[in-house]
N, C-alpha and C positions, 0 to 999 in steps of 0.2 A: 503492500499500499505505500503510496507516495503521498507525502504532505508538502504543503506548500508553505512559505514563510510566514504569511500572516496566519495560518493555523498552528504553526508552531509558538508564534508569538502569544496567541489567545491561552493556548495551552500553559505555556511558562506564566502567563499573569495570574490564571485561575489556580495554578499550583505554587503562587508566591514566590517564583524563582526570577532571579534576575539574570537574563540571556542576552548578551551584547548583539547588537545586529550582524556583526560580522562573524557570528558563530551559530546564526539560526540555519544555515544551508547545513552545516555539520550536524546539529541537533535532529534537522528533519531526516538525514539519513539514519541516524542511531534509533530515532523513533519508528521509521518505518520498517528496519530490521526487526524491532522488537514486536509490531504489529504483524509481520509475516510470521513470525515464529507463534505468536498466540493463534493466529488463522490455522497453522498446522496441526496445533493442539486439539482444534476444533474437529479435525478430521478424526481423530482416534476414537476406536469403538469404546464406550466407555459403559455398554449393557451389562447389569451384573455386577458392576464393581461397587463395594459399598464405599461411601463418601470417607475420607481419613482425616483426623485430627493429628496425626505425628507419622512420621515415616515407620516407626517400630511400633510395635503393637505393646500396649502397656497398660497396666492397671493401677490404680492408687492403692497405695499402701495404706490398711487401716490398722489403728489403733484400738485396743479393748476400750470400750466404754464403761468407765468406772468412775464412780463418785470420789473425789478426793477432797482435802481440807483446803486446797486452792493454795497453798504454798506459804511462804513466809512473807507475811507484809513488811517486814523491813525491806526485803529484797524489791517486792512490788512497788513499794513507795519512795524508793531510794532517791528517783530522778524526777519526784513529783515537786513542781514549783513553789506548790502550797498544800498543805494538808493539816487536818485536823483529827488528831488520834490516828487511827487506822484507814482512814478514808481521805480522798482526793477533795480539794476545796475547788470548785468551778464559778464562774460567774453566773449569777442569776439571770436568765434567760426568758422566763414566764413572769409576766405581772400579776 
């Protein structure tokens, strides 16, 4: 697919990219190669192929669902900007 300079300039503006006028022709060629590759991908038969979220089949590691005491309050509140006892102090947001 061939792109003209005006189309490349518009794409660059929409993508918030600054492409100098002397490089528009080069970028047009590069974008043309990318679009040609995407057109090649459209020719591949994907019937019966399940969509993937990763290249390698993975499962989530699950941990045991058990109740704990919540840890050490001193460690949890060590970096709190302000605290009252074992609680975080936050600004009031509801009137």
